[in-house]
C-alpha positions, -999 to +999 in steps of 0.1 A: -789+587-435-771+619-425-752+602-395-736+579-420-720+608-438-707+622-405-692+588-397-676+585-431-660+620-426-647+610-391-632+578-405-616+596-434-600+622-410-589+594-386-572+577-416-553+609-425-541+611-389-527+575-390-556+557-374-550+568-338-565+547-310-580+577-293-596+608-309-614+640-298-644+649-319-660+683-316-695+676-330-720+705-336-755+696-323-767+700-357-745+672-371-761+646-349-765+629-314-730+620-298-741+587-285-758+575-317-729+584-337-706+566-312-726+535-315-728+537-353-690+544-355-683+512-334-703+491-356-690+506-389-653+501-380-655+466-367-629+444-383-610+476-396-578+493-383-600+517-364-617+490-344-613+497-306-607+535-312-620+556-283-639+587-293-641+616-269-670+636-283-675+671-272-710+683-283-711+719-295-744+736-289-763+756-315-758+793-311-778+815-335-782+852-344-811+869-360-816+904-374-847+908-351-822+910-322-822+874-310-788+861-301-784+829-281-784+792-279-812+770-295-819+735-285-823+710-314-838+676-310-822+659-341-801+667-371-813+698-389-801+720-418-812+753-403-827+767-372-857+792-368-855+822-345-874+815-314-883+852-312-896+860-348-897+826-366-874+834-394-843+813-404-814+824-382-778+828-388-757+799-372-727+809-351-719+775-338-734+740-336-725+728-371-688+718-364-671+685-371-634+686-360-614+655-354-579+654-337-559+626-321-556+625-282 
């Protein structure tokens, strides 16, 4: 499950930051759904030093560019590894939406 890898990365980063009780997460829309990740995180850290940690999740939308001239935001329904240009259908370059940044608040 892809979300588990994202949660493990968040937990690792929080550990490097000294297990803060509040953290801001910038989560690209391609990485997963913020609410689903929040729920999975809470379950995963139960009984650990991170239990009770509040996550402030900022979702970063997917912005793409295509050589055909398309440049803009693309809605994604779930985790994806690439996006197709809504104009021509080719795989587009991703400018944002694949971030995972963790910082204490």
